[in-house]
PADREN-686444 format. One record per residue (C-alpha): residue in three letters; x, y negated, z. Coordinates in steps of 0.2 Angstrom, whole numbers, padded with zeros to 4 digits, always signed. Example, Ala and Ser with C-alpha at 12.3 -4.5 7.8 and 13.67 -1.06 7.14 Angstrom:
<nodes>
ALA+0062+0022+0039;SER+0068+0005+0036;
</nodes>
This chain:
<nodes>
MET-0166-0068-0202;THR-0158-0055-0191;THR-0153-0061-0174;PRO-0135-0057-0170;SER-0133-0045-0155;PRO-0124-0053-0140;PRO-0106-0047-0138;VAL-0104-0031-0127;ALA-0095-0035-0112;ASP-0079-0025-0110;PRO-0080-0013-0095;GLU-0062-0016-0090;GLU-0066-0035-0087;ARG-0079-0031-0074;GLY-0074-0033-0056;VAL-0060-0041-0046;ARG-0043-0044-0055;LEU-0029-0032-0051;VAL-0018-0046-0045;VAL-0031-0050-0031;VAL-0033-0031-0028;LEU-0014-0029-0026;LEU-0013-0044-0014;VAL-0026-0036-0003;LEU-0017-0019-0004;THR-0001-0028+0002;VAL-0011-0034+0018;VAL-0016-0015+0020;SER+0003-0010+0019;GLY+0007-0023+0033;LEU-0007-0015+0043;ILE-0001+0003+0040;ASP+0017-0001+0044;ALA+0012-0009+0060;VAL+0003+0007+0065;SER+0017+0018+0060;TYR+0032+0008+0067;LEU+0024+0002+0083;GLY+0012+0017+0086;LEU+0021+0032+0079;GLY+0039+0031+0085;ARG+0048+0018+0074;VAL+0044+0026+0058;PHE+0038+0017+0042;THR+0025+0026+0031;ALA+0023+0012+0018;ASN+0040+0004+0017;MET+0052+0018+0011;THR+0067+0006+0010;GLY+0066+0003+0029;ASN+0063+0022+0032;VAL+0079+0027+0023;VAL+0088+0015+0035;VAL+0078+0022+0050;LEU+0083+0040+0045;GLY+0101+0034+0045;PHE+0099+0027+0063;ALA+0090+0043+0069;ALA+0104+0054+0061;ALA+0117+0045+0070;GLY+0108+0047+0087;ALA+0102+0030+0089;PRO+0089+0030+0104;GLY+0071+0028+0100;PHE+0072+0035+0082;SER+0067+0052+0076;VAL+0074+0063+0062;PRO+0058+0074+0061;HIS+0046+0059+0061;THR+0056+0050+0048;ALA+0059+0065+0037;THR+0040+0069+0037;SER+0036+0052+0031;LEU+0049+0052+0017;ALA+0043+0070+0012;CYS+0025+0066+0012;PHE+0028+0049+0003;LEU+0037+0058-0011;LEU+0023+0071-0012;GLY+0011+0057-0014;ALA+0021+0049-0027;VAL+0022+0066-0037;ALA+0003+0066-0036;GLY+0002+0048-0042;GLY+0013+0053-0056;ARG+0001+0067-0061;VAL-0014+0056-0060;ALA-0005+0043-0071;ALA-0001+0056-0084;ARG-0019+0060-0085;TYR-0027+0043-0084;GLY-0014+0031-0088;LYS-0017+0030-0106;GLY-0036+0027-0104;SER-0046+0015-0093;ARG-0035+0005-0081;ARG-0051+0001-0071;LYS-0056+0020-0069;TRP-0038+0024-0065;ALA-0036+0011-0052;ARG-0052+0015-0044;LEU-0049+0033-0043;THR-0032+0030-0034;LEU-0040+0018-0022;ALA-0054+0030-0018;ALA-0041+0044-0014;GLU-0031+0031-0003;THR-0048+0027+0006;LEU-0051+0046+0010;LEU-0033+0049+0016;VAL-0032+0033+0027;GLY-0050+0036+0033;ALA-0045+0053+0038;SER-0030+0046+0048;ALA-0042+0034+0057;ALA-0054+0049+0061;VAL-0039+0059+0068;ALA-0033+0044+0078;PHE-0050+0042+0086;ALA-0053+0060+0089;TRP-0036+0066+0096;PRO-0027+0051+0102;ASP-0009+0052+0110;THR-0005+0070+0105;PRO+0011+0076+0096;GLY+0000+0084+0082;THR-0009+0068+0080;ARG+0007+0058+0077;TYR+0013+0070+0063;ALA-0005+0070+0055;LEU-0005+0051+0054;ILE+0012+0050+0047;ALA+0008+0063+0034;LEU-0008+0056+0029;THR-0003+0038+0028;ALA+0014+0042+0019;PHE+0005+0053+0006;ALA-0008+0039+0003;MET+0006+0026+0001;GLY+0016+0037-0011;LEU+0001+0040-0022;ARG-0003+0021-0022;ASN+0015+0016-0025;ALA+0016+0028-0040;THR+0001+0020-0047;VAL+0006+0002-0044;ARG+0023+0006-0053;LYS+0014+0013-0068;LEU+0002-0002-0069;GLY+0016-0014-0070;ILE+0009-0030-0063;PRO+0024-0041-0061;ASP+0030-0046-0043;LEU+0017-0036-0034;THR+0023-0019-0028;THR+0012-0020-0012;THR+0025-0012-0001;VAL+0043-0020-0004;LEU+0047-0038-0003;THR+0066-0038-0005;MET+0066-0042-0024;THR+0051-0053-0022;LEU+0061-0064-0009;THR+0076-0063-0020;GLY+0066-0070-0035;LEU+0058-0084-0024;ALA+0075-0090-0019;SER+0085-0087-0035;GLU+0072-0094-0047;SER+0067-0109-0036;ARG+0071-0126-0041;PHE+0087-0125-0030;GLY+0092-0109-0040;ASP+0089-0108-0059;ALA+0072-0116-0059;THR+0063-0102-0069;GLY+0051-0096-0055;HIS+0035-0097-0065;ARG+0028-0083-0054;SER+0032-0091-0037;PRO+0014-0093-0032;ARG+0011-0074-0034;ARG+0027-0070-0025;THR+0023-0082-0011;ALA+0006-0075-0009;SER+0013-0057-0008;VAL+0025-0062+0006;ILE+0011-0071+0015;ALA-0001-0056+0013;MET+0012-0044+0020;LEU+0016-0055+0035;ALA-0003-0057+0038;GLY-0006-0038+0037;ALA+0009-0035+0049;ALA+0004-0048+0062;LEU-0014-0042+0062;GLY-0009-0024+0063;ALA+0003-0027+0077;TRP-0010-0036+0087;LEU-0023-0023+0084;VAL-0011-0009+0089;LEU-0005-0018+0105;HIS-0023-0022+0110;HIS-0034-0009+0103;GLY-0024+0007+0098;LEU-0021+0015+0081;GLY-0039+0019+0075;ILE-0045+0002+0072;PRO-0031-0004+0061;LEU-0032+0012+0051;LEU-0051+0010+0050;ILE-0049-0008+0043;SER-0036-0002+0031;ALA-0048+0012+0024;ALA-0062+0000+0023;LEU-0052-0013+0013;SER-0046+0001+0001;GLY-0064+0007+0000;VAL-0071-0010-0005;LEU-0057-0012-0018;ALA-0061+0006-0025;VAL-0078-0001-0029;VAL-0074-0018-0036;ALA-0057-0017-0045;SER-0057-0021-0063;GLY-0044-0016-0076;ARG-0038-0034-0080;GLU-0022-0041-0073;
</nodes>
């Protein structure tokens, strides 16, 4: 008798589920926005909703806000999103695992470069623009990828609709919130990342939280799977 061959494992199943990956990336977003808002002059590089509002404040002449800083962040984020769209066009119909890992590797390099700049040339105007540009481009690239991956309720950078869903679909709303644990975890992840990032910025400067962000993205680039 011929012994049946064992089933071949699907490569897409190997590694950490994308839901977990995106939750960790939400923590990274909190870290990066803590760096950008607290350390780079009240500008966001992950949360573009807040950035558009900040640009309005700056354009109106509100003190403490900068049109050039905010415009740089928006422009670099959009360039990163364009790059993410091109990557999605090339890899989006193939292996999700390969696609996700490639994008995460690129994010690791960009955020790692920003950490290196922060350590090498702290407290210079050029450093500020370099950190804004590198982290905003990385977040645009990642957001384009996350959007195309289409994992429900996990955008990694924006929580407005997540919070809306938590409230409107709770038992006090229409009681249809079957994804509430995922949404709640996303809010907690962002809050944790922002709190950790703020503490690190206030006590240790910009390099450490950026280095931690790059390290987390790098680990995910190695272990991410293609399954939700």
